[in-house]
MARKEDREN-30894 format. One record per residue (C-alpha): residue in one letter; x, y, z. Coordinates in steps of 0.1 Angstrom, whole numbers, padded with zeros to 4 digits, always signed. Layout:
<sites>
AXYZ;...
</sites>
This chain:
<sites>
X+1098+1173+1031;X+1128+1192+1046;X+1161+1173+1045;X+1186+1195+1062;X+1185+1227+1042;X+1170+1210+1011;X+1133+1213+1003;X+1127+1179+0988;X+1096+1175+0966;X+1102+1147+0941;X+1073+1157+0919;X+1086+1193+0914;X+1119+1186+0896;X+1148+1162+0891;X+1173+1161+0920;X+1210+1154+0914;X+1230+1131+0936;X+1268+1135+0932;X+1289+1104+0936;X+1318+1106+0960;X+1338+1073+0961;X+1364+1073+0989;X+1376+1039+0978;X+1409+1028+0963;X+1392+1004+0939;X+1361+1022+0924;X+1355+1011+0888;X+1355+1047+0875;X+1377+1068+0897;X+1395+1044+0921;X+1417+1061+0946;X+1412+1096+0931;X+1393+1108+0961;X+1404+1084+0988;X+1422+1111+1009;X+1399+1133+1030;X+1413+1166+1015;X+1406+1155+0979;X+1372+1140+0988;X+1361+1173+1005;X+1374+1194+0976;X+1355+1172+0951;X+1323+1173+0971;X+1324+1211+0973;X+1330+1213+0935;X+1299+1190+0929;X+1278+1212+0952;X+1289+1243+0932;X+1280+1224+0899;X+1244+1218+0910;X+1244+1186+0932;X+1215+1183+0956;X+1230+1154+0975;X+1265+1140+0979;X+1266+1102+0981;X+1296+1090+1000;X+1307+1054+0995;X+1336+1035+1011;X+1332+1001+0996;X+1333+0994+0959;X+1302+0977+0944;X+1317+0970+0910;X+1314+0935+0896;X+1340+0912+0912;X+1349+0935+0940;X+1362+0922+0973;X+1342+0930+1004;X+1357+0949+1033;X+1351+0949+1070;X+1328+0974+1087;X+1358+0989+1105;X+1376+0995+1072;X+1346+1010+1056;X+1340+1034+1086;X+1377+1044+1085;X+1372+1055+1049;X+1339+1074+1052;X+1332+1087+1087;X+1359+1113+1089;X+1349+1126+1054;X+1312+1127+1063;X+1320+1146+1096;X+1340+1172+1077;X+1315+1175+1049;X+1286+1180+1073;X+1303+1211+1085;X+1310+1227+1051;X+1283+1215+1027;X+1249+1232+1025;X+1234+1201+1008;X+1225+1168+1025;X+1250+1139+1026;X+1240+1103+1017;X+1259+1072+1029;X+1262+1044+1003;X+1264+1013+1024;X+1247+0980+1031;X+1260+0976+1067;X+1238+0988+1095;X+1267+0997+1118;X+1283+1019+1091;X+1250+1035+1083;X+1244+1044+1120;X+1279+1058+1124;X+1275+1078+1092;X+1241+1093+1103;X+1257+1102+1136;X+1285+1119+1117;X+1260+1140+1097;X+1245+1119+1069;X+1207+1124+1063;X+1201+1097+1037;X+1209+1059+1036;X+1215+1045+1001;X+1215+1007+1003;X+1224+0987+0972;X+1209+0956+0987;X+1176+0971+0997;X+1178+0961+1034;X+1182+0924+1024;X+1219+0919+1032;X+1216+0935+1067;X+1180+0940+1078;X+1191+0961+1108;X+1199+0989+1084;X+1161+0995+1081;X+1160+0999+1119;X+1188+1025+1117;X+1168+1044+1091;X+1136+1042+1112;X+1153+1051+1145;X+1172+1080+1130;X+1143+1092+1108;X+1164+1095+1077;X+1155+1091+1041;X+1164+1057+1026;X+1168+1044+0991;X+1161+1007+0985;X+1178+0993+0954;X+1170+0961+0936;X+1199+0936+0936;X+1203+0899+0934;X+1231+0873+0930;X+1220+0860+0896;X+1204+0871+0863;X+1180+0842+0860;X+1147+0859+0855;X+1116+0844+0839;X+1097+0877+0839;X+1122+0905+0844;X+1101+0936+0853;X+1075+0917+0873;X+1103+0900+0894;X+1122+0932+0900;X+1090+0949+0911;X+1082+0921+0935;X+1117+0920+0950;X+1116+0958+0955;X+1083+0954+0973;X+1100+0928+0996;X+1126+0955+1005;X+1098+0980+1011;X+1081+0956+1034;X+1113+0951+1054;X+1116+0989+1057;X+1080+0995+1067;X+1079+0967+1092;X+1110+0981+1108;X+1093+1014+1113;X+1105+1034+1083;X+1078+1059+1073;X+1065+1054+1038;X+1073+1090+1028;X+1109+1084+1037;X+1114+1056+1011;X+1128+1059+0976;X+1133+1029+0952;X+1160+1022+0927;X+1155+0995+0900;X+1192+0986+0903;X+1207+0992+0868;X+1240+0973+0866;X+1233+0950+0895;X+1221+0914+0890;X+1213+0921+0854;X+1228+0915+0820;X+1234+0943+0794;X+1201+0933+0776;X+1182+0933+0809;X+1196+0967+0819;X+1184+0981+0786;X+1150+0966+0791;X+1147+0980+0826;X+1155+1015+0812;X+1130+1011+0784;X+1103+1001+0809;X+1110+1024+0838;X+1075+1039+0837;X+1062+1006+0850;X+1080+1011+0883;X+1059+1042+0890;X+1031+1018+0898;X+1049+1010+0931;X+1041+1045+0943;X+1075+1056+0955;X+1099+1083+0942;X+1126+1066+0920;X+1163+1070+0918;X+1183+1061+0887;X+1220+1052+0888;X+1235+1046+0854;X+1265+1068+0855;X+1295+1054+0835;X+1283+1019+0840;X+1295+0990+0819;X+1263+0984+0799;X+1269+1019+0784;X+1305+1010+0777;X+1295+0978+0761;X+1266+0993+0741;X+1288+1021+0727;X+1322+1003+0728;X+1337+1030+0750;X+1360+1030+0781;X+1348+1042+0814;X+1361+1077+0810;X+1342+1083+0778;X+1307+1074+0788;X+1293+1109+0797;X+1270+1112+0767;X+1257+1077+0772;X+1250+1085+0808;X+1232+1117+0799;X+1210+1099+0774;X+1199+1073+0800;X+1192+1100+0825;X+1170+1119+0800;X+1151+1087+0794;X+1148+1082+0831;X+1135+1116+0839;X+1110+1113+0811;X+1099+1080+0826;X+1093+1095+0861;X+1127+1093+0879;X+1130+1119+0906;X+1167+1115+0913;X+1198+1107+0891;X+1230+1096+0907;X+1260+1108+0887;X+1298+1113+0886;X+1296+1143+0862;X+1274+1167+0880;X+1276+1198+0859;X+1268+1181+0826;X+1240+1160+0840;X+1226+1189+0860;X+1222+1209+0828;X+1207+1180+0809;X+1182+1174+0838;X+1172+1210+0840;X+1165+1212+0802;X+1146+1180+0804;X+1125+1193+0833;X+1118+1226+0814;X+1106+1206+0784;X+1085+1182+0803;X+1068+1210+0824;X+1062+1233+0795;X+1028+1218+0787;X+1038+1214+0751;X+1057+1181+0752;X+1035+1150+0744;X+1061+1123+0741;
</sites>
């Protein structure tokens, strides 16, 4: 499908989503891009480095974060999105779970809604996606880690999100799923999800993977947040090999190159892994 200027065909290659946090308390780059000028400069640099989407977020979703009001979230993101829509050649995504923020962001120029609660925190966000005809990503999330059958339950809960979206009028081809690495899962559960990503292909939707700099990498490698690039790349290579169509990253240049090399190998006809 056509998303702005982007020809989006999830089966053709891996797409790169660059993370733009315009928050003062992001776990990895809190406050670094909270001013519109620095946010726009960073978005343009990610576009030059190979990003296919820029994902703008105004509310931290790190563990233990404090929620903010819709007004505060819009104050952070709408001006940035409005400016970016006039200077970027690639589509903008809004990372939010609030319908009112999503609607304002789409009106400002966003073409993609990325909801870390999969339409379950605010079901009206699905109506926004349907009415505006934009792409939406439904991520798995929950308030606890008490699973009896991890993958089966995540798949079932993702399908609940899909049902909300479809029943609200979102077209099936506009839906992307995200297994929710780092959300409602322990370190061991995150690793198991990564190891079994291929099983999510059974749901029949393109899949986004968001592992960039996350704590399970830091805990696994005993590394601080600013030293998790190699671990992030490793997880993305696994994800691409398992069928992920999009990877959401902070470090665009390095992950872009790793994704392109992985695509070349997988499509060479010689790889049988």
